[in-house]
N, C-alpha and C positions, 0 to 999 in steps of 0.2 A: 453521552459519549464517554467511554471508558478511557483510562490513561495507563500508559506503561512507562517504565524508565529503562533506558538502554545504556550499556557500556560497550563502546566500540573501540577497536584499535585506532590509534591516531590517524594512520594512513587511510583507513576506510572512512573515518569521520571527515577528514579533509577532502577526500575525493567526492563524498556525498555533498559536502558544503558547496564545492565548486560546481557540481552538476545541478544542484538546486538553484544556485545563483544564475547559471546559464539559462535555466528554464523560467526564471523569475518566480520561483516558488519558495515558500518558507521551508525550513528543514522538516517541520511537522507534515506539511503537505507532500513533500518529496517522499518521505518515509511511508506515509499513508498510501501513496500511489504504488510504491514498491511492494508493500505488503498485499495490497489488493491484486496486483499483477501476479504475484507468487501464488496467492490463493486461487486465482482463476486457472493458472497453469497446473497446479496440483490437482484441482478438481477435474480438469480436462484429461490429465494422465491417469486418473483413478476414478472414472465415472461410476463404478459400481459401489464406491464408498458412500456412506451417508454423511454429508457435511452439514446437514441442517439447513435452515433458511438464512443464515447469516450472510452468505455470499450473494444470494439472490436479492435480499433486502438492501445490501450495500450497493449493488449495481443499480437498483431502482432509485435509491437516494441520489446517486451520482448523476444519473440521467435527468432527474428532476431538477438538479441545480443548474444544469447546462441550459443556455438560452435557446 
């Protein structure tokens, strides 16, 4: 799994922290879900673009983790 480093405005960071806490998620899991959701929305809005297999593989891994 790759890694990234983010710099967020304090208000966005604090709001994200509160939302992650309310869902009982770590910040990493919360941000990962947000990125996955944005990727799916972007792909749905632009279906003619080639996004590669990354989104498809990510969705398969996610479903494999769920009981």
